[in-house]
N, C-alpha and C positions, 0 to 999 in steps of 0.2 A: 194603131198608134200613129200620131202625126210626127212628121220630120220637118221641123221649121226650116232647116237649110234647103232641103229639096223644094219645099213650097215657095220659099222666097226666090230661089234661083229660077223656078218655073215662072213665077209671076214677073220677075224683073228681066229675065233673059231666056226665053224659050230656046233661042238659037244656041246659046252656050250649053244649056242642059242637053239639048238634042245631040250636039256634037259629042259630048261625053258619053251619052247613051250609045251612039253609033260606034264609039271606040271601045265599047264593052266596059264602061266605067260607071254604069247607072247606079251601082250600090254606093259609090264613094260619097254621094250627097247624104244618104241616110247614115252612113258611117260617121260623117262629120258631125251630124246632129247628136249621135250617140256619144261622141267624144266630148260633148259639151260646147259645141260651137253653134252660133246662130247669127243671123244678120240683123243688126240693129244700129241705125244711125251711123253707118260706115264704120262699125266697130264689131268686135266679136266678144260678147261678154255674157250672153244668156246661158246659164247652166241648166241641166235637168232640174226639174222642180224640187226633187228631194235632195239636192246637193247641199251639204252643210259646211260651215267654216271649220277649220282645223280645231280639234279639241285635245291635242296632245297636252299632257300635263306633267311630263317628266322634267326633272331638273336640267338646267342648262349646264353643259360642261364648262369648267373654269376657263377653258380656252376662249369661250364666247362671252365672258363677263364684260360688262360695260367698260370697265377700266382699260380693256384691250382695244377699244375703238376710239381712235383719235378724232375729236371734233363731233362726235355723235351725242346729241343731247338725250336726256332720259326719256322724253316722250317718243322720240324717234326710235330709241332702243326698245321701248315697250311695244311699239308697232312691229318691230322685227322679231319679237320673242317667238311667235309660232314658227318662223323659219329657223331660228336658232335652236329651238327644241328639236326640230327635225334634223338639223345639222348634227346635233349632239347624238341623236340616235344613229345616224349614218356613220359618224366617227367611231362609235363604240360597237358597231355591228360586227358579228363574227366574220362576215365576208371581208370587212376592212382589215381585221386583225390577220386573216389568212393572207391577204395581199401584202400587208406590211411584213409579215413573217417571211414571205418570199423575198421582198425587196431588201430586208435587213440581213437575214440569216442564210439565204441560199448561196451556194458557191457561184463565184463570178469568173468569167473568162475574159481576160483583158484583150481588147481588140488590137490587132496588129497595127503598129505605127502610131498608137495613141497611149499616152500615160494615164489618162483619166476617163477612158471609155470602156465599159464592160458590158458583156452580154450575159443574161441570166436565163438558163434553160430549165433548171430543176425547180421543183415545187415541194420543199421539205414539209414534213408534218409539223404542225404547230404543237409545241410542248407547253405544259404549264409554266415552265421556267421562261420560255420565250414569250409567252403571253404576258407574264408579269413584267418582263423587260420592256416590251412594247408599251405597256401602260405607263411605266416609269418614264420612258423616253417622251411620250406625249405629254405627261404631266410637267416634265422639266421645260419642254419647249413652250407649253402653254403660259409659262410665267414670263416669257421674254418676247412674244410675238405682238406686233402692233398692226391693227387693221386701219387702213385709210380709205377714203372715198375721193376719187379724182377723175378727171376727164382723160380716159385712156384712148389715145389716138392710134395706138399701135395695132398692127395686124398680125395674125398668125401666118404660118407658112402657106396655108391654103387661101389666104386673102380675107378670111372672115375676121370680124371685129373681136378684139380681145376683151373679155369681161373681167378678167382678174390677172394680176401680175405680181409675182413673188420675187423679191430681191434679197440677197444675202451679201452685204458689204463687209469688207474686212474691218474688224474692230467694232462692228455694230450689230445690234440684234436684228433678226429678220423682220422685213416689212412686207405686208401683203396689201396691195392696192386693189380696190374693187371699183368697177366703173361707176362714175357719178350718176349714170342712168338709173342704177338701183335706188340711190337716195332720192332722185327726182320722182321716181315711181312712188316711193313711200309718201312723199310730200303732196303729190297731186292726186293720188288714187286711194291709198289705204286709209288715210284719215277719214275719208268720207264714203267708204264703200258701203253698199247695202246688199240685200239678198241677190239682186240681179247681177252683181259683180263677183259672186263667189268663185266661179270657175277661174276668172282672171287672177284673183287673189291667191287661190290655191296653186295655180301655175307659177306665179311669181315666187311664192314661198318655197316651192320645190326647186325652182331654178336657182334661187339664191343659196339655198342649203347645199345643193350639189356644187355650186361654184366655190363657196367658201371652204368646203372640205377638200375639194380638188386643189385649191391653192395651198392649203395646209399640208397636203401630201408633198407638194414641192418644197415646203419648208423642211420637212423631215428628210427629203431626198437631198437637198443642198447641204443640210447640216451633216448628214451621214456620209455623204461622198466628198465633202469639201470641194465642190465644183465638178465632181465626176458626173458622167452621163451613164444612165442605165438603159440598155436595150433589152427588151423581153422577147424570148424565143427567137424567131427569125425575122422579126419586124425591122424595117429599115428606119422608121422614124422613132425618135426618142421623146416620149411625152408621158412621164409618170402619172400625171393627173388623169390623162385619158386612159391609161392602163388601169388606174383605180376604178374609173367609172365602168370600164368593160368588165372588170373582175366582180364588181358589185351588182351592176344592172344588166350585164350581158352584152353591152355595147356602149360606145361613146354617145354622149347626149349633146344635142345642139338645139338652139332656138331656130325656128324656121324663118325668122327674120331678125333684124337688129333691134328688137325691143325685148324687154325683160319678161319673156314668157307670155306676153299679151296675145300674140297670134299663134301660140302653140309651141310645143316642144316635140322633138323627134329623137328617136334612138336608132343607132346604126345597126341594121339587121344583117350586115355583110354585103348583100347585093343591093339593098335600097335602105333609105331612111324611112322609118315608119312613125306616124304620129303616136305619141304616148297617150293612151286612153285616159280620159278624165276619171274613170273608175279607179285606175291605178294611182293617179295623182291624189285623188281623194282618200283612198284606202291607206296610203302610206302616211297619212296625217291623222290616223286613228290609233288610240292606245291599244284597242283590242286586236288590231291587225298586227302590231308589233309583238304582242303576246304570242300570236301564232307564228310569227317569224322566228322568235327566240326559241320556240318549241319545235322548230323545223316542220311546221305544218303547212306553211306557205313560203314561197321563194321571193327574194328581192328582185329576181330577174323580171324585166319588163316584157310582157307578152307582145309578140309581133302580130298585131291585127291591123287590117287596112283602115284607112287608105294609106298609100305611101305619101310621104311629105311632099314629094314632087307634084303629085296630083293636087294636094291641098293648096300648095303655092300657086299652081296654075289656076285653080278655081278662084282663089282669092284675088289674084291679079286681074283676071277677066271680069271680076265683079267690082273692080275699081279701088281696091285697097292699095295704099302706097307701100308696096312690098319691096324690100331690099334683102334678098335671101342671104341668110347667114350659114346655110348648109354647106359643109365642105363638099368638094367635087367627088363623084364616084367614078 
């Protein structure tokens, strides 16, 4: 089996390849190829030959109807549909309901010295009544949320670029602002993508779906707590959106640089960030795979397989890509 990344690295920079081999990282190049990466015109866009576009055909949740997107035209919305179908699946996944059940119904311990900061330790069993209540809560909020696209210049606590921002102002419905880079990506890439761009498109759709559900979790959090902060277990940081990604996928998710999934996505494995395999990003956009998820035959947790995102960023940087890492520090 040929590994295009390894071949290209050897052809263009034997010294770089040898340095990684000497460091015991020889397999990382082959792993990168298997993850759907290849070198082409200073870009990474060549997927495995059998990679197919998303074929999800489920209904879009009312939360993600066109009327809830301010300034998005029908053509742009149609281009986003595969991502919104995936977002609908993630929003209604049982793991999401279990997380919301904990956030909404678990006993809270108020932190000393604060009127609106709570810690949640317990993880109560989800009952049919609780599930129905969560569904009703989502349905109510879906009628009043507005999504915008704007240039988000803000940074998170770890210095990485913010791709979504949720605001709940007194007397107004919740606003979710999504980074304008998502819209730019649609306009410059998705309208004209072809088979050679499939991996990039699938990564974009996965990234967008995770981001928009992540931000809606904040909508529920802010509405539920009226400005309260929820800390889970013994963690020092309060970030319900990342708690949701950890509960659903097994770890928080990040772009490896400040582009919308173009140069890869990574999952926090505890000690390191690992590149998310293209096989996973592809599978999660297949109806048959969701049938198995809903039957508890496969898990939504992302497998931690090499290489680490740090190695991937290092290789890409040495090969000349303009990398600005978005990975939080470890």
